[in-house]
N, C-alpha and C positions, 0 to 999 in steps of 0.2 A: 580742295579738292587732292585727291592721287593724282602727278603727273604721270606717273609709268601706269604703261596702259600693259594690257595682255597680247604679247608679242604674236600671241598665232594670229588673234583679230585685227593685228595692225595688219600682217602679210595677209590676211583675210582679204581687208578693203582695199587693202592696195593691189590683190589681185582681181575682182572685181574694178576699181578703176583703168586697168588695164584689159579689162578686156571691153571694158565700154567706148577704152578711146578707139580700141581694133575696128569694134563692129562700126564705130561714127566715120572714121578713118576707108574701111573699104564702103563706108555707104558713098561718101567724098570721090570715090578712086570711080564709082559705077557709075555716079550722075557726070563725072571726067569724062570718062570711056575710056579708063586706062588700064582696068586690070585684064584687056585678053591680051597685048601686050606679053610678046614673048622674048624677044629678044630687045637687047639695049640699044640697034638703031632705031627699032617700032616707037618707043617709047619716045626717043628722040626726035622722031616724026611726029608722035602728037603731039610732045611739051612745045615744037616749033610751032603745030598748026594753030595754037590755043593761042604761043606768047607774041607778042613783033617783037618783041627784046628790049621796048623802048617803056617808057613811064609817062604815063598818063600827062596832059596837059593838067596844070589844076587852074582854076579860077583866076584871072586877076581880082585882085581887092583893090575896095574904091575907098 
């Protein structure tokens, strides 16, 4: 099998993966409700509401 690939097909594959990733991240952001934030303070406030700043307690091992 030839290891070298056509650069155009590789670029096309990478572009498609980037588009998929962008769509997925936008959907995640919409689910979190952070898409509509217009300023850094709005974003920080949204993050503060969703994150207590502490790590969850791990279940004790027996």
